[in-house]
PABA-794567 format. One record per residue (C-alpha): residue number from 0; y, z negated, x; residue in one letter. Coordinates in steps of 0.2 Angstrom, whole numbers, plus 5000, padded with zeros to 4 digits. Example, Ala and Ser with C-alpha at 12.3 -4.5 7.8 and 13.67 -1.06 7.14 Angstrom:
% PABA-794567
{i:0	c2:4978	c3:4961	c1:5062	aa:A}
{i:1	c2:4995	c3:4964	c1:5068	aa:S}
END
This chain:
% PABA-794567
{i:0	c2:4569	c3:5246	c1:5220	aa:M}
{i:1	c2:4584	c3:5258	c1:5220	aa:Y}
{i:2	c2:4601	c3:5256	c1:5227	aa:A}
{i:3	c2:4616	c3:5257	c1:5215	aa:K}
{i:4	c2:4622	c3:5274	c1:5218	aa:Q}
{i:5	c2:4604	c3:5283	c1:5214	aa:E}
{i:6	c2:4603	c3:5274	c1:5197	aa:I}
{i:7	c2:4620	c3:5279	c1:5195	aa:I}
{i:8	c2:4611	c3:5297	c1:5196	aa:A}
{i:9	c2:4599	c3:5294	c1:5187	aa:N}
{i:10	c2:4609	c3:5291	c1:5172	aa:E}
{i:11	c2:4616	c3:5307	c1:5175	aa:F}
{i:12	c2:4599	c3:5313	c1:5173	aa:I}
{i:13	c2:4596	c3:5303	c1:5158	aa:W}
{i:14	c2:4613	c3:5308	c1:5149	aa:C}
{i:15	c2:4611	c3:5326	c1:5152	aa:Y}
{i:16	c2:4593	c3:5327	c1:5148	aa:N}
{i:17	c2:4599	c3:5317	c1:5131	aa:N}
{i:18	c2:4608	c3:5337	c1:5127	aa:Y}
{i:19	c2:4627	c3:5330	c1:5135	aa:G}
{i:20	c2:4628	c3:5315	c1:5126	aa:R}
{i:21	c2:4636	c3:5298	c1:5135	aa:N}
{i:22	c2:4621	c3:5287	c1:5129	aa:V}
{i:23	c2:4614	c3:5274	c1:5142	aa:P}
{i:24	c2:4597	c3:5274	c1:5149	aa:P}
{i:25	c2:4586	c3:5262	c1:5138	aa:P}
{i:26	c2:4588	c3:5245	c1:5141	aa:R}
{i:27	c2:4569	c3:5240	c1:5149	aa:H}
{i:28	c2:4574	c3:5252	c1:5163	aa:F}
{i:29	c2:4586	c3:5239	c1:5169	aa:L}
{i:30	c2:4583	c3:5224	c1:5177	aa:L}
{i:31	c2:4596	c3:5211	c1:5179	aa:E}
{i:32	c2:4609	c3:5216	c1:5193	aa:G}
{i:33	c2:4607	c3:5234	c1:5186	aa:G}
{i:34	c2:4592	c3:5241	c1:5195	aa:L}
{i:35	c2:4578	c3:5250	c1:5190	aa:I}
{i:36	c2:4562	c3:5242	c1:5188	aa:S}
{i:37	c2:4547	c3:5246	c1:5202	aa:K}
{i:38	c2:4537	c3:5252	c1:5186	aa:K}
{i:39	c2:4549	c3:5264	c1:5178	aa:Y}
{i:40	c2:4557	c3:5266	c1:5195	aa:G}
{i:41	c2:4543	c3:5272	c1:5203	aa:S}
{i:42	c2:4541	c3:5285	c1:5197	aa:L}
{i:43	c2:4555	c3:5294	c1:5206	aa:F}
{i:44	c2:4561	c3:5298	c1:5223	aa:L}
{i:45	c2:4575	c3:5293	c1:5229	aa:K}
{i:46	c2:4579	c3:5311	c1:5236	aa:S}
{i:47	c2:4574	c3:5317	c1:5219	aa:T}
{i:48	c2:4583	c3:5306	c1:5209	aa:V}
{i:49	c2:4600	c3:5311	c1:5219	aa:I}
{i:50	c2:4596	c3:5330	c1:5222	aa:A}
{i:51	c2:4592	c3:5332	c1:5203	aa:V}
{i:52	c2:4606	c3:5322	c1:5196	aa:G}
{i:53	c2:4620	c3:5334	c1:5208	aa:A}
{i:54	c2:4612	c3:5350	c1:5202	aa:R}
{i:55	c2:4612	c3:5345	c1:5184	aa:T}
{i:56	c2:4632	c3:5341	c1:5186	aa:V}
{i:57	c2:4635	c3:5356	c1:5194	aa:N}
{i:58	c2:4625	c3:5367	c1:5182	aa:A}
{i:59	c2:4637	c3:5360	c1:5169	aa:L}
{i:60	c2:4647	c3:5376	c1:5160	aa:K}
{i:61	c2:4667	c3:5372	c1:5163	aa:V}
{i:62	c2:4683	c3:5381	c1:5160	aa:K}
{i:63	c2:4697	c3:5382	c1:5170	aa:C}
{i:64	c2:4710	c3:5367	c1:5169	aa:S}
{i:65	c2:4725	c3:5385	c1:5165	aa:R}
{i:66	c2:4717	c3:5392	c1:5151	aa:N}
{i:67	c2:4729	c3:5387	c1:5140	aa:S}
{i:68	c2:4741	c3:5399	c1:5151	aa:N}
{i:69	c2:4728	c3:5413	c1:5148	aa:S}
{i:70	c2:4714	c3:5410	c1:5161	aa:C}
{i:71	c2:4697	c3:5416	c1:5152	aa:D}
{i:72	c2:4688	c3:5409	c1:5170	aa:W}
{i:73	c2:4674	c3:5400	c1:5163	aa:T}
{i:74	c2:4658	c3:5395	c1:5176	aa:G}
{i:75	c2:4649	c3:5381	c1:5183	aa:E}
{i:76	c2:4657	c3:5367	c1:5187	aa:L}
{i:77	c2:4651	c3:5369	c1:5206	aa:G}
{i:78	c2:4661	c3:5385	c1:5207	aa:S}
{i:79	c2:4677	c3:5379	c1:5200	aa:L}
{i:80	c2:4686	c3:5372	c1:5215	aa:E}
{i:81	c2:4682	c3:5392	c1:5224	aa:T}
{i:82	c2:4690	c3:5398	c1:5208	aa:H}
{i:83	c2:4706	c3:5387	c1:5206	aa:Q}
{i:84	c2:4709	c3:5394	c1:5224	aa:K}
{i:85	c2:4710	c3:5411	c1:5220	aa:S}
{i:86	c2:4718	c3:5408	c1:5200	aa:C}
{i:87	c2:4730	c3:5420	c1:5198	aa:G}
{i:88	c2:4740	c3:5408	c1:5186	aa:Y}
{i:89	c2:4739	c3:5394	c1:5199	aa:A}
{i:90	c2:4760	c3:5388	c1:5199	aa:L}
{i:91	c2:4764	c3:5392	c1:5219	aa:L}
{i:92	c2:4780	c3:5387	c1:5227	aa:P}
{i:93	c2:4792	c3:5404	c1:5235	aa:C}
{i:94	c2:4788	c3:5404	c1:5252	aa:T}
{i:95	c2:4807	c3:5411	c1:5253	aa:N}
{i:96	c2:4810	c3:5393	c1:5247	aa:Q}
{i:97	c2:4823	c3:5401	c1:5233	aa:C}
{i:98	c2:4829	c3:5388	c1:5223	aa:K}
{i:99	c2:4834	c3:5385	c1:5202	aa:I}
{i:100	c2:4847	c3:5372	c1:5203	aa:D}
{i:101	c2:4842	c3:5365	c1:5219	aa:S}
{i:102	c2:4824	c3:5364	c1:5214	aa:I}
{i:103	c2:4813	c3:5379	c1:5225	aa:V}
{i:104	c2:4808	c3:5390	c1:5211	aa:S}
{i:105	c2:4786	c3:5392	c1:5207	aa:T}
{i:106	c2:4778	c3:5406	c1:5202	aa:F}
{i:107	c2:4759	c3:5408	c1:5195	aa:S}
{i:108	c2:4748	c3:5417	c1:5208	aa:R}
{i:109	c2:4749	c3:5433	c1:5199	aa:K}
{i:110	c2:4768	c3:5433	c1:5198	aa:A}
{i:111	c2:4771	c3:5427	c1:5216	aa:L}
{i:112	c2:4770	c3:5444	c1:5226	aa:D}
{i:113	c2:4779	c3:5453	c1:5211	aa:R}
{i:114	c2:4791	c3:5442	c1:5214	aa:H}
{i:115	c2:4793	c3:5442	c1:5235	aa:L}
{i:116	c2:4791	c3:5463	c1:5234	aa:A}
{i:117	c2:4806	c3:5464	c1:5220	aa:T}
{i:118	c2:4813	c3:5448	c1:5212	aa:D}
{i:119	c2:4818	c3:5436	c1:5227	aa:C}
{i:120	c2:4836	c3:5436	c1:5231	aa:P}
{i:121	c2:4831	c3:5429	c1:5249	aa:K}
{i:122	c2:4819	c3:5441	c1:5251	aa:R}
{i:123	c2:4821	c3:5453	c1:5268	aa:Q}
{i:124	c2:4830	c3:5468	c1:5267	aa:R}
{i:125	c2:4835	c3:5482	c1:5281	aa:K}
{i:126	c2:4854	c3:5486	c1:5280	aa:C}
{i:127	c2:4852	c3:5506	c1:5277	aa:P}
{i:128	c2:4865	c3:5509	c1:5288	aa:H}
{i:129	c2:4865	c3:5497	c1:5304	aa:C}
{i:130	c2:4845	c3:5494	c1:5304	aa:K}
{i:131	c2:4847	c3:5474	c1:5302	aa:E}
{i:132	c2:4838	c3:5465	c1:5294	aa:M}
{i:133	c2:4845	c3:5449	c1:5283	aa:G}
{i:134	c2:4842	c3:5443	c1:5266	aa:E}
{i:135	c2:4841	c3:5455	c1:5252	aa:H}
{i:136	c2:4857	c3:5446	c1:5243	aa:Q}
{i:137	c2:4868	c3:5445	c1:5257	aa:E}
{i:138	c2:4864	c3:5463	c1:5264	aa:R}
{i:139	c2:4868	c3:5470	c1:5248	aa:T}
{i:140	c2:4886	c3:5462	c1:5244	aa:T}
{i:141	c2:4896	c3:5453	c1:5259	aa:T}
{i:142	c2:4886	c3:5461	c1:5272	aa:H}
{i:143	c2:4894	c3:5479	c1:5264	aa:L}
{i:144	c2:4911	c3:5471	c1:5269	aa:E}
{i:145	c2:4910	c3:5470	c1:5285	aa:T}
{i:146	c2:4897	c3:5481	c1:5289	aa:C}
{i:147	c2:4900	c3:5491	c1:5306	aa:P}
{i:148	c2:4891	c3:5504	c1:5303	aa:S}
{i:149	c2:4899	c3:5510	c1:5288	aa:I}
{i:150	c2:4914	c3:5525	c1:5287	aa:R}
{i:151	c2:4927	c3:5518	c1:5278	aa:V}
{i:152	c2:4944	c3:5526	c1:5275	aa:N}
{i:153	c2:4960	c3:5524	c1:5288	aa:C}
{i:154	c2:4970	c3:5513	c1:5285	aa:P}
{i:155	c2:4986	c3:5525	c1:5286	aa:N}
{i:156	c2:4985	c3:5532	c1:5268	aa:T}
{i:157	c2:4991	c3:5551	c1:5275	aa:D}
{i:158	c2:4977	c3:5552	c1:5284	aa:C}
{i:159	c2:4962	c3:5560	c1:5276	aa:R}
{i:160	c2:4950	c3:5553	c1:5290	aa:S}
{i:161	c2:4933	c3:5543	c1:5288	aa:R}
{i:162	c2:4928	c3:5532	c1:5302	aa:V}
{i:163	c2:4914	c3:5520	c1:5307	aa:L}
{i:164	c2:4921	c3:5503	c1:5304	aa:R}
{i:165	c2:4917	c3:5498	c1:5323	aa:C}
{i:166	c2:4927	c3:5512	c1:5329	aa:N}
{i:167	c2:4944	c3:5510	c1:5317	aa:I}
{i:168	c2:4956	c3:5502	c1:5333	aa:A}
{i:169	c2:4952	c3:5517	c1:5344	aa:T}
{i:170	c2:4954	c3:5528	c1:5332	aa:H}
{i:171	c2:4970	c3:5522	c1:5327	aa:L}
{i:172	c2:4976	c3:5523	c1:5345	aa:A}
{i:173	c2:4976	c3:5544	c1:5342	aa:T}
{i:174	c2:4979	c3:5541	c1:5325	aa:C}
{i:175	c2:4995	c3:5554	c1:5321	aa:R}
{i:176	c2:5000	c3:5544	c1:5305	aa:Y}
{i:177	c2:5000	c3:5527	c1:5316	aa:E}
{i:178	c2:5017	c3:5522	c1:5315	aa:S}
{i:179	c2:5022	c3:5516	c1:5331	aa:V}
{i:180	c2:5038	c3:5508	c1:5342	aa:A}
{i:181	c2:5054	c3:5518	c1:5348	aa:C}
{i:182	c2:5055	c3:5522	c1:5368	aa:K}
{i:183	c2:5072	c3:5514	c1:5364	aa:Y}
{i:184	c2:5066	c3:5499	c1:5354	aa:A}
{i:185	c2:5072	c3:5487	c1:5370	aa:A}
{i:186	c2:5090	c3:5494	c1:5367	aa:V}
{i:187	c2:5091	c3:5491	c1:5346	aa:G}
{i:188	c2:5080	c3:5503	c1:5340	aa:C}
{i:189	c2:5070	c3:5494	c1:5327	aa:E}
{i:190	c2:5063	c3:5513	c1:5319	aa:E}
{i:191	c2:5043	c3:5512	c1:5319	aa:R}
{i:192	c2:5043	c3:5530	c1:5315	aa:P}
{i:193	c2:5022	c3:5540	c1:5313	aa:S}
{i:194	c2:5016	c3:5544	c1:5332	aa:R}
{i:195	c2:5019	c3:5564	c1:5325	aa:R}
{i:196	c2:5036	c3:5562	c1:5322	aa:E}
{i:197	c2:5041	c3:5551	c1:5337	aa:L}
{i:198	c2:5044	c3:5563	c1:5348	aa:K}
{i:199	c2:5058	c3:5570	c1:5334	aa:E}
{i:200	c2:5064	c3:5554	c1:5333	aa:H}
{i:201	c2:5067	c3:5549	c1:5349	aa:E}
{i:202	c2:5076	c3:5563	c1:5352	aa:E}
{i:203	c2:5089	c3:5560	c1:5341	aa:D}
{i:204	c2:5103	c3:5554	c1:5354	aa:A}
{i:205	c2:5118	c3:5554	c1:5341	aa:L}
{i:206	c2:5106	c3:5540	c1:5334	aa:F}
{i:207	c2:5100	c3:5529	c1:5349	aa:H}
{i:208	c2:5120	c3:5532	c1:5354	aa:L}
{i:209	c2:5125	c3:5521	c1:5339	aa:R}
{i:210	c2:5111	c3:5508	c1:5339	aa:V}
{i:211	c2:5112	c3:5504	c1:5360	aa:T}
{i:212	c2:5133	c3:5504	c1:5355	aa:T}
{i:213	c2:5129	c3:5492	c1:5340	aa:E}
{i:214	c2:5116	c3:5482	c1:5348	aa:N}
{i:215	c2:5127	c3:5480	c1:5365	aa:N}
{i:216	c2:5141	c3:5471	c1:5352	aa:L}
{i:217	c2:5129	c3:5459	c1:5342	aa:E}
{i:218	c2:5125	c3:5454	c1:5361	aa:L}
{i:219	c2:5141	c3:5452	c1:5368	aa:T}
{i:220	c2:5146	c3:5441	c1:5351	aa:Q}
{i:221	c2:5130	c3:5432	c1:5356	aa:K}
{i:222	c2:5135	c3:5427	c1:5372	aa:V}
{i:223	c2:5151	c3:5423	c1:5367	aa:E}
{i:224	c2:5146	c3:5410	c1:5356	aa:L}
{i:225	c2:5132	c3:5402	c1:5368	aa:L}
{i:226	c2:5146	c3:5401	c1:5380	aa:A}
{i:227	c2:5157	c3:5390	c1:5369	aa:T}
{i:228	c2:5140	c3:5382	c1:5364	aa:D}
{i:229	c2:5140	c3:5375	c1:5383	aa:V}
{i:230	c2:5157	c3:5370	c1:5385	aa:L}
{i:231	c2:5156	c3:5362	c1:5369	aa:K}
{i:232	c2:5139	c3:5353	c1:5373	aa:S}
{i:233	c2:5149	c3:5349	c1:5392	aa:K}
{i:234	c2:5162	c3:5339	c1:5383	aa:K}
{i:235	c2:5153	c3:5331	c1:5375	aa:L}
{i:236	c2:5140	c3:5326	c1:5388	aa:L}
{i:237	c2:5155	c3:5321	c1:5400	aa:T}
{i:238	c2:5166	c3:5312	c1:5384	aa:T}
{i:239	c2:5158	c3:5306	c1:5369	aa:V}
{i:240	c2:5144	c3:5301	c1:5380	aa:D}
{i:241	c2:5153	c3:5289	c1:5389	aa:S}
{i:242	c2:5163	c3:5285	c1:5374	aa:H}
{i:243	c2:5151	c3:5277	c1:5365	aa:L}
{i:244	c2:5152	c3:5271	c1:5344	aa:T}
{i:245	c2:5139	c3:5264	c1:5336	aa:F}
{i:246	c2:5138	c3:5251	c1:5318	aa:K}
{i:247	c2:5132	c3:5236	c1:5317	aa:L}
{i:248	c2:5124	c3:5238	c1:5298	aa:T}
{i:249	c2:5119	c3:5221	c1:5288	aa:N}
{i:250	c2:5131	c3:5208	c1:5302	aa:Y}
{i:251	c2:5123	c3:5195	c1:5291	aa:R}
{i:252	c2:5105	c3:5198	c1:5292	aa:E}
{i:253	c2:5105	c3:5201	c1:5311	aa:H}
{i:254	c2:5116	c3:5184	c1:5313	aa:K}
{i:255	c2:5103	c3:5174	c1:5320	aa:N}
{i:256	c2:5096	c3:5190	c1:5328	aa:K}
{i:257	c2:5100	c3:5203	c1:5343	aa:R}
{i:258	c2:5108	c3:5219	c1:5341	aa:F}
{i:259	c2:5103	c3:5233	c1:5355	aa:L}
{i:260	c2:5114	c3:5248	c1:5353	aa:S}
{i:261	c2:5110	c3:5267	c1:5358	aa:P}
{i:262	c2:5109	c3:5270	c1:5376	aa:S}
{i:263	c2:5120	c3:5281	c1:5385	aa:F}
{i:264	c2:5126	c3:5290	c1:5401	aa:Y}
{i:265	c2:5143	c3:5287	c1:5407	aa:T}
{i:266	c2:5141	c3:5307	c1:5410	aa:S}
{i:267	c2:5134	c3:5320	c1:5413	aa:H}
{i:268	c2:5124	c3:5315	c1:5426	aa:S}
{i:269	c2:5129	c3:5295	c1:5426	aa:G}
{i:270	c2:5124	c3:5280	c1:5425	aa:Y}
{i:271	c2:5112	c3:5273	c1:5410	aa:K}
{i:272	c2:5118	c3:5260	c1:5398	aa:M}
{i:273	c2:5117	c3:5251	c1:5383	aa:C}
{i:274	c2:5125	c3:5235	c1:5375	aa:L}
{i:275	c2:5115	c3:5220	c1:5368	aa:L}
{i:276	c2:5125	c3:5209	c1:5354	aa:V}
{i:277	c2:5122	c3:5192	c1:5350	aa:Y}
{i:278	c2:5130	c3:5193	c1:5330	aa:A}
{i:279	c2:5128	c3:5175	c1:5331	aa:N}
{i:280	c2:5133	c3:5168	c1:5347	aa:G}
{i:281	c2:5124	c3:5166	c1:5364	aa:K}
{i:282	c2:5123	c3:5150	c1:5376	aa:G}
{i:283	c2:5135	c3:5140	c1:5374	aa:Y}
{i:284	c2:5147	c3:5151	c1:5359	aa:A}
{i:285	c2:5133	c3:5151	c1:5348	aa:A}
{i:286	c2:5136	c3:5147	c1:5331	aa:Y}
{i:287	c2:5157	c3:5151	c1:5334	aa:T}
{i:288	c2:5154	c3:5166	c1:5341	aa:N}
{i:289	c2:5151	c3:5186	c1:5344	aa:V}
{i:290	c2:5143	c3:5185	c1:5361	aa:S}
{i:291	c2:5141	c3:5207	c1:5368	aa:V}
{i:292	c2:5134	c3:5211	c1:5387	aa:Y}
{i:293	c2:5133	c3:5228	c1:5396	aa:A}
{i:294	c2:5116	c3:5232	c1:5402	aa:H}
{i:295	c2:5112	c3:5246	c1:5415	aa:L}
{i:296	c2:5094	c3:5255	c1:5410	aa:M}
{i:297	c2:5083	c3:5264	c1:5421	aa:K}
{i:298	c2:5091	c3:5282	c1:5420	aa:G}
{i:299	c2:5084	c3:5302	c1:5425	aa:D}
{i:300	c2:5100	c3:5304	c1:5437	aa:H}
{i:301	c2:5098	c3:5287	c1:5447	aa:D}
{i:302	c2:5089	c3:5295	c1:5463	aa:D}
{i:303	c2:5107	c3:5306	c1:5465	aa:T}
{i:304	c2:5118	c3:5290	c1:5463	aa:L}
{i:305	c2:5129	c3:5275	c1:5474	aa:T}
{i:306	c2:5122	c3:5259	c1:5470	aa:W}
{i:307	c2:5126	c3:5245	c1:5467	aa:P}
{i:308	c2:5135	c3:5250	c1:5450	aa:F}
{i:309	c2:5155	c3:5248	c1:5452	aa:T}
{i:310	c2:5165	c3:5250	c1:5438	aa:G}
{i:311	c2:5175	c3:5242	c1:5422	aa:R}
{i:312	c2:5165	c3:5244	c1:5405	aa:V}
{i:313	c2:5179	c3:5241	c1:5389	aa:T}
{i:314	c2:5170	c3:5236	c1:5373	aa:V}
{i:315	c2:5180	c3:5237	c1:5357	aa:E}
{i:316	c2:5178	c3:5230	c1:5342	aa:L}
{i:317	c2:5187	c3:5242	c1:5327	aa:L}
{i:318	c2:5199	c3:5238	c1:5315	aa:N}
{i:319	c2:5192	c3:5242	c1:5301	aa:Q}
{i:320	c2:5207	c3:5244	c1:5292	aa:L}
{i:321	c2:5219	c3:5255	c1:5303	aa:K}
{i:322	c2:5217	c3:5263	c1:5320	aa:D}
{i:323	c2:5225	c3:5250	c1:5328	aa:K}
{i:324	c2:5225	c3:5230	c1:5332	aa:N}
{i:325	c2:5207	c3:5235	c1:5339	aa:H}
{i:326	c2:5197	c3:5218	c1:5347	aa:H}
{i:327	c2:5195	c3:5225	c1:5365	aa:R}
{i:328	c2:5187	c3:5218	c1:5380	aa:K}
{i:329	c2:5181	c3:5223	c1:5397	aa:T}
{i:330	c2:5170	c3:5219	c1:5410	aa:F}
{i:331	c2:5171	c3:5222	c1:5428	aa:T}
{i:332	c2:5154	c3:5228	c1:5437	aa:F}
{i:333	c2:5156	c3:5223	c1:5457	aa:S}
{i:334	c2:5146	c3:5228	c1:5471	aa:A}
{i:335	c2:5140	c3:5206	c1:5472	aa:D}
{i:336	c2:5135	c3:5205	c1:5451	aa:N}
{i:337	c2:5117	c3:5205	c1:5449	aa:E}
{i:338	c2:5119	c3:5217	c1:5434	aa:A}
{i:339	c2:5125	c3:5231	c1:5445	aa:S}
{i:340	c2:5108	c3:5232	c1:5455	aa:E}
{i:341	c2:5097	c3:5248	c1:5453	aa:R}
{i:342	c2:5083	c3:5247	c1:5435	aa:V}
{i:343	c2:5068	c3:5251	c1:5445	aa:V}
{i:344	c2:5051	c3:5241	c1:5438	aa:D}
{i:345	c2:5059	c3:5238	c1:5420	aa:R}
{i:346	c2:5069	c3:5247	c1:5407	aa:E}
{i:347	c2:5083	c3:5237	c1:5406	aa:R}
{i:348	c2:5091	c3:5229	c1:5420	aa:G}
{i:349	c2:5103	c3:5209	c1:5419	aa:G}
{i:350	c2:5116	c3:5209	c1:5406	aa:G}
{i:351	c2:5135	c3:5207	c1:5412	aa:F}
{i:352	c2:5149	c3:5204	c1:5396	aa:G}
{i:353	c2:5157	c3:5188	c1:5388	aa:C}
{i:354	c2:5147	c3:5177	c1:5377	aa:P}
{i:355	c2:5164	c3:5171	c1:5368	aa:T}
{i:356	c2:5169	c3:5192	c1:5363	aa:F}
{i:357	c2:5177	c3:5184	c1:5346	aa:I}
{i:358	c2:5175	c3:5171	c1:5335	aa:F}
{i:359	c2:5166	c3:5171	c1:5318	aa:H}
{i:360	c2:5184	c3:5166	c1:5309	aa:A}
{i:361	c2:5193	c3:5180	c1:5316	aa:S}
{i:362	c2:5182	c3:5195	c1:5309	aa:L}
{i:363	c2:5188	c3:5193	c1:5292	aa:D}
{i:364	c2:5202	c3:5201	c1:5283	aa:C}
{i:365	c2:5220	c3:5195	c1:5291	aa:N}
{i:366	c2:5232	c3:5200	c1:5278	aa:A}
{i:367	c2:5245	c3:5195	c1:5292	aa:S}
{i:368	c2:5238	c3:5205	c1:5306	aa:G}
{i:369	c2:5231	c3:5218	c1:5297	aa:N}
{i:370	c2:5215	c3:5220	c1:5302	aa:T}
{i:371	c2:5199	c3:5216	c1:5297	aa:Q}
{i:372	c2:5185	c3:5220	c1:5308	aa:Y}
{i:373	c2:5171	c3:5215	c1:5297	aa:L}
{i:374	c2:5168	c3:5225	c1:5281	aa:K}
{i:375	c2:5154	c3:5230	c1:5268	aa:D}
{i:376	c2:5143	c3:5218	c1:5281	aa:D}
{i:377	c2:5147	c3:5231	c1:5296	aa:T}
{i:378	c2:5154	c3:5229	c1:5314	aa:L}
{i:379	c2:5160	c3:5244	c1:5322	aa:V}
{i:380	c2:5159	c3:5246	c1:5341	aa:F}
{i:381	c2:5166	c3:5258	c1:5354	aa:R}
{i:382	c2:5160	c3:5258	c1:5373	aa:V}
{i:383	c2:5168	c3:5266	c1:5387	aa:S}
{i:384	c2:5165	c3:5266	c1:5404	aa:V}
{i:385	c2:5175	c3:5270	c1:5420	aa:E}
{i:386	c2:5167	c3:5272	c1:5436	aa:T}
{i:387	c2:5174	c3:5266	c1:5454	aa:L}
{i:388	c2:5164	c3:5277	c1:5464	aa:D}
{i:389	c2:5162	c3:5292	c1:5453	aa:H}
{i:390	c2:5160	c3:5308	c1:5464	aa:K}
{i:391	c2:5161	c3:5321	c1:5449	aa:P}
{i:392	c2:5160	c3:5339	c1:5462	aa:W}
{i:393	c2:5144	c3:5333	c1:5466	aa:L}
{i:394	c2:5139	c3:5330	c1:5446	aa:E}
{i:395	c2:5125	c3:5346	c1:5439	aa:C}
{i:396	c2:5130	c3:5358	c1:5428	aa:T}
{i:397	c2:5115	c3:5366	c1:5425	aa:V}
END
């Protein structure tokens, strides 16, 4: 009895001995289970069956699978693998990984060498100027725009020199046609003659005298304007800051909220303060009055000020019909008032003011008193501060 693979080899012999037709061995050769009977199998040795079968198959005449692509090779099946390793029509990927539509290009073995030598955009090429290697496409396009070893024209149109790109800066440092600053630029000369004309330009004394005079006049005017601005700024800091006017808009919307005014300083180097307004009142005055409180805040000049703060804060609710009959109340901060203490560990200290600053009923138009404090849903407040322990001679002005 022989193994199944021996039967298969024997089938090869049988088939190809019958002129290559795919005809199975005679049924009387096989027993149940697919094995050769001892009677007929005894005619063959195991090694003989396998060797003869393999030799017969490998000797078959075959054509290259790329026959349709013009490969005319024909040979034994046993030589096919060797041929495929050198077939000139086998498709191979570009070794430089060049791509067409994001796919690596493929070429027949015969065409690949020519592609790598003359056509591949990623083939290596040496720049003929700087001798550096790079991809052919880059070396023949964008590289030429920056190659340091290519000669270029001097940027100055009147200069006919052609200089290595890497030496342009050195050339311009001495180029006779390069524009340069006049030595009188500091006093107002804005002319930039070429280097070859510079000496003649700088020797024009009359021109530079006129330029200097005009420049000095312009500087004088600027100084005067700056001085005026400084005076205005000082006045603004010492008066407007301590007489702050601000609006509480959308009064009805704020009626159940508290409103914090913008912060202000009592003087240029004075105390920092703000107002807190309760549109609908606070505490026992809730729902009937507008309550107003003044608060000290942590400021930039606290280290140089006298503490506790003593002074008078006057708050006015402005009449929006005429510049008179403004509603006014003054809060006096004394040394024994907690609200007068310096603010250290928070932004705003305790408030001091008047819970019954003005009745809600007094806000609307009063024809007999010719007053109207609430107009277009807006209240307008003005606050001024008088410090009792103020030392103006110690205030910094710069």
